[in-house]
C-alpha positions as CSV (number, residue, x, y, z in Angstrom):
1,X,-0.2,-0.1,-0.1
2,X,1.3,3.7,-1.1
3,X,2.0,5.7,2.3
4,X,0.6,9.2,2.9
5,X,0.4,11.5,5.7
6,X,-1.9,9.8,8.4
7,X,-1.4,13.1,11.1
8,X,-0.8,16.8,9.8
9,X,-0.1,19.7,12.4
10,X,0.3,23.2,11.2
11,X,1.2,25.9,13.4
12,X,0.0,24.4,16.4
13,X,0.4,26.2,19.6
14,X,-1.1,26.0,23.0
15,X,-0.3,28.1,26.7
16,X,-1.4,27.4,30.0
17,X,-1.7,30.4,32.3
18,X,0.0,32.3,29.6
19,X,2.5,30.5,29.7
20,X,3.8,28.5,26.0
21,X,3.8,24.9,25.8
22,X,4.1,25.0,21.9
23,X,4.8,27.4,19.7
24,X,4.2,27.4,16.2
25,X,5.1,23.2,15.7
26,X,4.7,21.7,12.3
27,X,4.9,18.0,10.6
28,X,3.6,15.3,9.1
29,X,3.2,11.6,9.8
30,X,3.4,9.3,7.2
31,X,1.4,5.3,7.0
32,X,4.5,2.7,7.5
33,X,6.8,4.5,9.4
34,X,7.6,5.1,12.9
35,X,8.7,8.5,14.0
36,X,9.9,9.3,17.0
37,X,9.3,12.4,18.7
38,X,11.7,13.1,21.4
39,X,12.5,15.5,24.3
40,X,12.8,15.7,27.8
41,X,10.9,16.2,30.7
42,X,8.4,19.3,30.3
43,X,9.2,19.2,26.2
44,X,5.6,19.4,24.9
45,X,5.3,15.8,24.0
46,X,2.0,15.3,26.6
47,X,0.3,18.5,25.6
48,X,1.1,17.4,21.7
49,X,-0.7,14.1,22.6
50,X,-3.4,15.7,24.6
51,X,-4.5,17.6,22.0
52,X,-4.3,14.9,19.0
53,X,-6.6,12.9,21.0
54,X,-8.6,16.0,21.8
55,X,-8.4,15.8,25.8
56,X,-7.2,19.9,25.4
57,X,-9.1,21.8,22.8
58,X,-6.8,23.0,20.0
59,X,-7.2,27.2,20.3
60,X,-4.3,27.9,17.5
61,X,-3.6,26.1,14.5
62,X,-4.6,22.9,12.5
63,X,-4.9,19.3,13.2
64,X,-6.1,16.3,10.7
65,X,-5.9,13.1,10.9
66,X,-6.1,11.2,7.8
67,X,-7.3,14.1,5.8
68,X,-10.4,15.1,9.2
69,X,-10.3,18.1,10.9
70,X,-9.9,17.4,14.3
71,X,-12.2,20.0,15.8
72,X,-14.5,19.5,12.9
73,X,-14.5,16.2,11.9
74,X,-14.2,15.0,15.5
75,X,-15.3,11.6,15.3
76,X,-14.2,10.6,11.7
77,X,-11.4,12.0,12.8
78,X,-10.7,10.1,16.2
79,X,-11.7,7.0,14.8
80,X,-8.3,6.5,12.6
81,X,-6.6,6.8,16.2
82,X,-5.9,4.4,18.8
83,X,-3.9,5.6,21.5
84,X,-1.2,4.1,24.8
85,X,-1.1,6.5,27.2
86,X,1.9,6.6,29.1
87,X,-0.3,5.9,32.8
88,X,-1.9,2.7,32.4
89,X,-5.3,2.4,31.8
90,X,-6.3,-0.9,31.9
91,X,-8.7,-1.9,34.8
92,X,-7.0,-4.4,37.0
93,X,-9.7,-6.7,38.3
94,X,-10.8,-7.3,34.7
95,X,-9.4,-10.2,33.0
96,X,-7.7,-9.4,29.5
97,X,-10.5,-10.1,27.4
98,X,-13.0,-8.6,29.3
99,X,-10.5,-5.4,29.1
100,X,-10.6,-5.5,25.2
101,X,-14.4,-6.9,24.9
102,X,-15.2,-3.5,27.1
103,X,-13.0,-1.4,24.0
104,X,-14.7,-3.1,21.2
105,X,-17.9,-2.4,22.8
106,X,-17.4,1.3,22.6
107,X,-16.4,1.0,19.0
108,X,-20.2,-0.9,18.1
109,X,-18.0,-4.0,16.7
110,X,-20.2,-7.6,16.3
111,X,-19.1,-10.0,18.9
112,X,-17.9,-12.1,16.1
113,X,-16.0,-9.6,14.5
114,X,-14.6,-8.7,18.1
115,X,-13.5,-11.9,19.2
116,X,-11.7,-12.1,16.0
117,X,-10.0,-9.0,16.1
118,X,-9.1,-9.5,19.8
119,X,-7.7,-13.3,19.0
120,X,-5.6,-11.2,16.1
121,X,-4.0,-9.1,18.3
122,X,-3.2,-10.9,21.1
123,X,-1.8,-13.7,19.4
124,X,0.4,-11.4,17.6
125,X,1.7,-10.3,21.2
126,X,2.0,-13.7,22.5
127,X,-0.7,-12.9,25.2
128,X,-3.8,-15.0,23.8
129,X,-3.3,-18.2,26.1
130,X,-3.1,-15.5,28.7
131,X,-6.9,-14.0,27.9
132,X,-8.7,-14.8,31.1
133,X,-6.1,-13.0,33.8
134,X,-7.1,-10.6,35.5
135,X,-4.7,-7.5,34.7
136,X,-3.7,-7.3,38.5
137,X,-1.8,-10.8,37.7
138,X,0.4,-9.8,34.9
139,X,3.9,-8.0,35.0
140,X,4.2,-4.1,33.5
141,X,5.6,-5.4,30.2
142,X,3.0,-7.8,29.8
143,X,-0.1,-4.9,30.7
144,X,1.6,-2.7,28.3
145,X,1.0,-5.6,25.4
146,X,-2.3,-5.7,26.5
147,X,-2.7,-1.8,25.6
148,X,-1.4,-2.0,22.6
149,X,-3.7,-4.5,21.8
150,X,-6.3,-2.8,22.3
151,X,-5.6,0.2,20.9
152,X,-5.0,-1.6,17.7
153,X,-8.6,-3.2,17.8
154,X,-10.6,-1.2,15.5
155,X,-7.4,-1.0,12.9
156,X,-6.5,2.5,13.2
157,X,-4.3,4.3,10.7
158,X,-2.2,6.4,13.5
159,X,-1.0,4.8,16.2
160,X,0.1,7.3,19.4
161,X,2.7,6.1,22.4
162,X,3.3,8.4,25.4
163,X,6.7,6.7,26.4
164,X,4.9,3.3,26.7
165,X,8.5,1.8,27.9
166,X,8.8,3.9,31.4
167,X,9.5,1.7,34.1
168,X,10.3,-1.4,32.0
169,X,12.9,-3.6,31.8
170,X,14.8,-3.8,29.7
171,X,14.4,-7.1,27.5
172,X,10.2,-6.0,28.1
173,X,11.3,-2.3,26.3
174,X,13.1,-4.2,23.4
175,X,10.2,-6.2,22.6
176,X,7.4,-3.4,22.9
177,X,9.8,-1.8,20.6
178,X,10.9,-4.2,18.1
179,X,7.1,-5.1,17.5
180,X,6.1,-1.7,17.3
181,X,8.5,-1.0,14.0
182,X,7.6,-4.3,12.8
183,X,3.7,-3.6,12.8
184,X,4.1,-0.2,11.3
185,X,6.0,-1.8,8.0
186,X,3.5,-5.0,8.0
187,X,0.0,-2.9,8.3
188,X,1.2,0.4,6.8
189,X,0.3,2.5,10.2
190,X,1.7,5.1,11.1
191,X,3.3,5.7,14.8
192,X,3.8,8.7,16.6
193,X,6.2,7.1,19.9
194,X,7.1,9.9,22.1
195,X,10.4,8.7,24.1
196,X,13.6,10.2,25.7
197,X,15.0,7.1,25.2
198,X,17.8,7.5,22.5
199,X,18.0,3.5,22.3
200,X,14.1,3.0,21.2
201,X,15.3,4.8,17.8
202,X,16.0,3.0,15.3
203,X,17.9,4.1,12.0
204,X,15.5,4.3,9.6
205,X,12.6,6.2,11.7
206,X,12.0,9.6,11.4
207,X,13.1,12.0,14.5
208,X,11.5,15.2,15.8
209,X,13.5,17.2,18.7
210,X,10.9,19.2,20.8
211,X,12.6,21.3,23.1
212,X,10.9,23.6,25.7
213,X,7.6,23.7,23.1
214,X,9.5,24.2,20.0
215,X,10.9,21.4,17.2
216,X,14.7,22.0,17.4
217,X,15.0,19.1,14.2
218,X,13.4,16.8,12.3
219,X,14.3,14.2,9.4
220,X,15.9,11.2,9.3
221,X,18.8,10.2,11.9
222,X,21.3,11.3,9.4
223,X,19.7,14.7,9.0
224,X,19.4,15.6,12.3
225,X,23.3,14.8,12.7
226,X,23.9,16.9,9.8
227,X,21.7,19.9,11.3
228,X,23.9,19.5,14.3
229,X,27.3,18.9,13.3
230,X,27.4,15.6,15.8
231,X,28.7,11.7,15.3
232,X,25.9,10.6,17.7
233,X,22.5,11.1,18.0
234,X,23.2,11.2,21.6
235,X,25.2,14.2,21.0
236,X,22.7,15.4,18.4
237,X,20.1,15.2,21.2
238,X,22.5,16.7,24.3
239,X,22.9,19.8,21.6
240,X,19.1,20.6,20.2
241,X,18.1,20.5,24.4
242,X,20.8,22.7,25.5
243,X,22.4,19.2,28.0
244,X,19.4,18.4,29.3
245,X,19.5,14.5,29.6
246,X,18.2,12.1,27.5
């Protein structure tokens, strides 16, 4: 399938009590690719995600999901979106299956189709055998896998991941990072992954470096290195964020 722009951001700004959290940022996210949104704490990553998901209202600028304006065509736009927030959102006292069933019901999916989609997504994440376990019985990495499966049940075009590996051990992080990259390529999904971890970047990823609400650099790794005259992405990130740690 031919790649196309799944998310378009134009001149987007947002302020809290007069202080700018985002300052005229613009970029596009293409299907079939992972785009890493890099920035230290306070860069504006979570604010951006809150605007894309309509948790906050867009006051200045334009956001389009698959050609649908997020303000004027909210339902059609959000139907194209899957989200994994930084904070866990699963019901701990329900099973994996019950959590996913609830999500498919919210999307109005017929029961047979829902069962097929749940099985497909859980099998791809090696979680199908654990479908009847309660969420509180799972470790952090497995809970994240369930949240990713849930975000994909309605077959979105754009997947937003807000630092989904925070607090996970290294093996669990690597499993999730590898899976999401393969998913983008195999399913032609656009992925916007907010992170501050340099080791989650793959060689062919698009990068957006956000600092104090402004885009400091964007492009593939080689382009970002050229902008900063740095030898490594870690050095480039350090330079662009004026020494703040990744």
